[in-house]
N, C-alpha and C positions, 0 to 999 in steps of 0.2 A: 504493499500500501504506499503509493509516495505520500509526502506531506505537504498541506499547506504550506503555500508562500509567506511569508514574513507579514507581508503587507494585511495578506487575511485573518492571520493569527493576532497579529495588533488590535484588526477592526472587531473581531471574535472577542476580544478582551474588552476593549471600549463597549461593546453592547453590551455585554454580561454587566461590567459597571454599572450601567444604566437600568439594569433588571430585565432586558432583553437579550433573545437569542436572535442571532444574525443567518438568515437562510437565504440570501443571496448577496453576491459580493458588492454590487452597487446598490443595495440598500441605505436608506437613511434612517436612522433610530427610529424614528416616528413610523415608517411603516410596516416595521415587525411588528405582527400581533402577538405574538409569544413571549409568557414570562420565562427569563432565568431564575436559577434558585441559589441562594446564599444561605450560610450558615446564621442561625438567628439564636438569640435568649428566650429563655419561655415566657419572660413579660415582654416580648416582640411578636409572640404569634397571636393573630386575631381571633378572639372566642365567639366573636358573634357573626351570625349569616349577613351576606349582603344580597340582594337581590340582583339579579343580570339586568343590566341597563343598554338597550340599541342605542338609544339617541339620548339628547340632553333632558328634551322634557321627560323621560322615562326617571332618569337618574332625579331631576328633581323632585320626583313624586317620591322616589324612594326616600329621599334626605327628610321629608317631611313627616313620612309615616316611620320610620326607622333612625331611633335615636343614636345607632352606632353609624349614622352619615349627617355630617354636617357640611352644610356648603356655603363659601365663602365666595362673595359675588363681586368682583372688581376691589379685591382686596388692593389698596396700593403697595407695593413690592418696595422692599428695604435693599439698598446695595451693602452687600458683605464687606464690612472693613478689611482691607488689604486685598482685595479681587480683583482691583484696579478697573471696577466698572464692570467686571463678566460674570458675576453671581449674585442673585438676587435671592431673598428668602423673604417670609410673612409674619409679621411681629400681629399679636392681638394684645394689646397694653405691651406687656415687657415679658410676653409667653412667646417662644420661637414656635410657630405652629408646623405640626407636623405627626403620624405620617400622612402625605397626600395619598387618594386613592388612587390605583392607577388602572386604566381600561384592562389591562393583564391580569390584575389582581382579582378579578371577578370574569371570569370565561362561563359562557355559555357551557351548559354541563352535558350538551349534547353534540355541538360543533366543537366547541373550545374557541370559538370566536370571541374576541373579546369586546368588553362593554367598552364602545366608543361614548357613551353618554357621560361618563366619568374622565375625559379627557380634559386635560388644562386648556384652558382658552386664555389668552394672550393680548391686553388691549394697548393702545398709547396712552398717553394721559389725556389725550381731547374723545377717547372712550373708542376711538376707530379702531375693529379687531386686528390681530396681525395672527394672520394665519400660519400652518407649521412651515410651509415652504417660502415665506418670507422671512428673509434674511438668515441667522445662522446661530442656533441655539437648540438646545436641550435639555429635558427636564429628567432630574431623580426624584421620584415621585416621593421613595421612602423617606429622603433625607428632607423634602420640603423645599429644593433649591433649584432655580432656573439659572443653567449655565450659559453664558452668551459665549460666541468666537471673539477672538483678537480681531481687533478695528471691525467688528460687528456691533457694539455694545450697544444698548438703547440711547447712549451720549453720542457714539458715532453716527447714528443711523436720523437723531433727532425725535426720537420718539416720545422726550418728554417724560414724567413719571410715570412708568408703566405699572400697569396693573394686571391681577391675572381674577380669574375665578376657576375653582377648584373644588373638590370634595375632600374634607377632611376623615380620616377615621375616629371616629369619638365611642367606640364599643369598648366591652371588655377585652382585658390580654391574659393569655393563659391557657396551658394545652385544657384544664378543667373549668373554664369559665369564668365566671367571678368579675374580680379586677386586679390591676396591679397594687390596689393599695395593703399593705401587708398587716393591717387589722382584720381582712376579710378570708376565710378560712375556705381553703378548695377540696383537700382531701381530708380525710381521717381514718387511721388505721389502731389497733391493739398493741399495745408495747408489749409482745409474746412474754409471758411469767412474770408480768407484773400488774397492779391494777392500774394503770396510766392508758389513756387515750391521747394519742398523737395527733394534733392537729397541724397541716401544713397551709400555713397561711401566705397570701401574695406572693412570692415568687419562690422564697426562699427562706424564711421564717416558718420555726415552728414553736409549738406550744403543749407542753405535755399538761394533762387534767388527769387529776388523781380521784379515780371514781371509787376507794375505798370505802367511802361514807354511805355507799347505796348497801343495798339488803349481803352481801356477803362481803368479808375480808380477805378473801383467797384471792392470789392471782389468776387474772382472767386470763387466756391464751385465744381466743377466737369470739367472736358476736355475729350474732345473723338475728335479722328482724322476723317475727314471725307473722308471717303473710295474714293480710287481713284483718289485724289490731293492732292495738297502740304499744304494744311490747317490743324487747328486745331483749333475746337469750343471751346471757353471758355465759360460756364454758370454764370453769376455772383447771387450774391444773393438779387439781383431785379427781378431774372426769366427772365432776359434779355440772350442774348449771343453776342458773340463778334467773328468774323471770323478772325483768326491769319494765315499768308501766312508765309510759314517756307522755300521757296525754294531758298530764297536768302542768309539761314544763311549755317556754315559751313558743309558737307557733312561730313559721315561717313568716307571715303578714307581721309579727311585731305584737300581736294581742297575748294577754295573759291572762290566765281565771279571774274571775270576776264577780261580785253579786249578780245575779242573775236578774234582769229589767221586768221582769213575767211574774205573772199569778200575784196579785196583788191588791190589796180591797176587793178581794172575789165574794159574789153574795154568799152565804151557806144556804144549805137546804136544813128541811125540818128532820130532825131525826127523833128516834126511838129505837127501843130495842127488837124492833120488826125492820125497820128502816136504819139502817147504819150510815148511809153514803152522806158526807159531811160536807161535799161540795163535786158540783158538773163538771167543774173544768180540773182536768189533770195537771203534772208537773209537764210545762211545754217546753222546756229547755233540756238538754242532758245535764246530769249532776257529774262533778268531779269525782271521778270512783275516789272512795275511801271519807270522801268529806259527808257532811250531815244534813239534811235538809231540815230546818227548822219551821215550826208551825206556829203562827201568830193568831189566834184571835180578839178582835175589838183590842188589838196591841198589847196584848197580852199572850206571854211564850209558854206553850202545855208541851208536855212530855210526849215523842214518838216513838214509837217502836213496836216490835213486836212481844213485848213483855205484857204479862195481866195487868199491871199496874201501872201501863201507858195510856194517856189520856186519848190515843188518836195511832193510828198505825195508814200508813200506804200499801197499796197492794195491786199488782196489776192483773189479777183476776176474779173480779169482781167481789174480792174481800173476802176469799177462801183461804186466801195463801196470807201473812202479815209479813210484809219484809222487815228484815234486820235494819236497823238504825244505819245507814251509809250505805245502805243499799239500794236506794230507792233510784228511779230512773224516769226519762222523759215518759209521757203516757201513763205514769202510776196514779189511782185516783186517791184522795184520802179518806177513810174509815173514823166514823166515832165509836170509842171501844166501849162495851156495855159489858158488866159481869154479873152472871144472874139476874140478867133483865135492867139492871144499874146502869147508869152511867158513871164509870170510873172519874172523869172531873169534876161531877158532882151536878151536871145541868143536861138538859139537852140542846141543841142547837135548835133556831128557831128563824121564821124568816119575818114574823112579825115587826121587831126590831127594826132593822134585823143585823142580824151577826154577819161580819165580816172577818174574811179569811187571809190571811198571807201567807205565803213559801219564800223562805230568805235561804238560798243554799250558791256554792259556787259553781261558777257553768266555764267553758271554753268558749 
């Protein structure tokens, strides 16, 4: 196999430096539709999807719909110090804005055609567009820099304060998604033989969290989620397992367990030894497992549970089975407790006053 000429080798390297692949020796960089590869750090990997855009209108629509794409329209470029007028970038305030989205960064999934809608558009100071074949310039999208040939700088050609319209990638970085912010967890694994869970934060930070305060002090070597439940199964180094209920922890949306806003000031039903249903409205929101539902009649709290001495109880089967206090759930109805025909509380509920009932409990 013969060798490429020195000129072609240099041009291939030049294209590669600008993130492109040369497919024909007389090509200009802007004519290449294919992306070359570079070694990148984890915090430089784009984690969010960007839609293919074959024209500028489609790219603008994507910038409106997708927070990972930000349109900079006719932003005045800044000459890079020491570049002799050959290189320009863009600042937003004091921030060097990059990376820019290159058409070859978002190819069509079927044809591998570039998203020409994300193509950088260059303008003179008077807003006249400078097309790619005009002058001599090339864009490094990753670096966010436009380079002009010596003797063909904006100053040489009288273009004035040049401007550029481009699309910046403003999404998440990292192979697991999330953000480059080191305070954000990306992955989590158990440290085998210990009680610690290792959270990988941002790019290279790690944080160990000791789980020994949970139900088991043994060292955990494995953990799996119990499908269809809110529990995680921790397997210790003694071959035993511990189920830990996560339902009361903070949710992804940021909410925490709080007092239920429902089931307040409900009208009681009239009760007697033959009709013990206290209220026609059931518990309307799920109860945090293990926490109890408190029952108030006209603002006074009464004992609730499955004991003979309790004033009232919850049931899910028409009063036949009394819920143990702490096991109440959405859909349960309240019943007034009677022993040998007499109300344990010392009085019947009635609608003539009327009596008012409130349930207070934790929900997520």
